[in-house]
N, C-alpha and C positions, 0 to 999 in steps of 0.2 A: 248893734248886735251882730256878732260874728256868726253867720249861719253857713254861708258858702264861701268858697275860695280858699286861699292859702292862709294858714294860721302860723304865726311865728311862735316859737316855743317861749313861754314866759320866762324861763330861767336863762335859756341860751341868749335871749335878747338882752338880758341885763348883766350877763357875765362880764366881770372886769369893769363894770360901770358902777352899779350900786350893790353888786352881789359877788361873792367869790364862789369857788368850786366847793362842792360838798365833800369831795374826796381830794385830799391834798397829797398826791404822791406822783412819782414819775417812774415808769418801769418799761424797759424795752423787751426783755425776753419773756417774762411771765405775766404779761399784761392781762391776758384772759383770766389766768388764775386769780390774780389780785382783784380783778373786776368782779368775778363771781364770788370771791370771799366777801367783798364789800356788799354785794347784793344780799348774800346770805345773812350777814350781820344785820343789815337794815331790816330785812323781812322779819328776822327772828325778834329783834328788839321791839319793832313796831307791833307785832302780833302779841307778844307776851305781855308788854307793858302798855297796851292801848289805853288803859284807864288813866295813865299818868299824864295825859295830854302832851305827847311828844311832838314837837314842831319839826325839828330836823336833827339829823344824825351826821356829824362830820367825822370823817375817817382820815387820820393823819399817819403816814408811814415814813419814818426816817431811821436810818442806821439799824435796820432790823427790828425796830420797835413799832408796834401798832398802837395808836391811841384813838379811842373812840370817844367823841364828845357828844353827849346827849343833851339836847336843848329841850327843857321841859317846863311846863307851867306849875307842876307840882313836884318839886324836887324831894319833898319829904317822903312821898310814896316810894321813890326809887332808892333813896339813901338808907332808909330804915333806921333802926335803933343803933346809934353809935357806928354808923357806916357799914353795918352788916349787909345791907342790901347791895352795896357796890360789889362786895366780894362775891355775892351770889351771881350778879350779872356777869362778872369776870369769868367765873367758873362756867356759867352757861355758854358764854361766847366761846370759851376755850373748847367746850364739848362740841360746839357747832363747827368750828373751823380747825380745831386742833392746833391752835397757836396761843401763846400768851398775849393778852392785850391789857393795856391799862385803860381805865374808864374814867372820864371826867363827866361830872353832871353840872350843867349850866342852868341857872334859873332864868325863865323868861318873866320879866317884871310885869308885862302887860299882855295877858293872853287874849284880851278882846281886840288887840291891835295886830294880832298875828294871823295872816291869811289862812295858813294851814289849820290853825286851831279853830278859827271861826267856821271854816268849812266843815271840819269834823264835828263840831258842835251842832251845826244845822243838820248834818247827816244823822247824828244820833237822835236828834229831836224827831226827825221824820220817821226814823225807825220806831219811835215810841208813838207814832200816829198823831203827832201834834200838827195842826193845820199849817201848811207850808208858808202861807202868807204871814201868819203870826210869827213863825220861826224866823223868817227873813227880816221882818220889821224889827223884831227884838234885837237881832244881831246887829242890824244896821244902827239902831239907836245906841246900843252899847258901844259900838266902835266909834261912832261920831262924838260921843261924850268925851272920849279920850283926847287930850290936847295935842298929841303928836299926829293924829290922823287927819289928813286933809280931805279924804273922800273914800268912799267904798263902793265897789260894784259887785253885785251878787248875781249869779245865775243858777237857778235850780232847774234841772230838766229831767224828763222821764214821765211816768204816769202820775201827774200831779193830782192830789186829792182823789186817787183811785179812778181817774177818768180812763176810758178805754183807749184814748188816743194820747200818745206821749207828746209833750210839748215842753217849751222852756219859757221861764218867766224871769 
């Protein structure tokens, strides 16, 4: 259990090994501008479409075109009837950053094996006041049933079970 000392960033540690960057672009002059655009896009999409179980959002910029790829476990919620949802998302992002973007929606075949989605699922269960031990056990069981998953480590911290003292399990 990591409680004290230096923690290495879980993404930075894996970059270029088993994971790539979430923003794929290079810019010298307007770096800050682009970075803030990326942050705005991510915050907006994540907030507005929280129900759609979005795992990650990749932003690709090449030759003046911005492409936003949304990885989701429930593509139907985002795409909508006949692709109408995608247009809405495009319009909304355009309102947010004032630029045209193209949107790709990628399906996540296996939401129980995606760390981000498992974590958000446990969080939403805790918000519904489900006992944290049960929530963790269920998620672990579901993940371990999947054949691609070799192991899972969960840590829930804070005031567990309404205790007055925050701890982590």
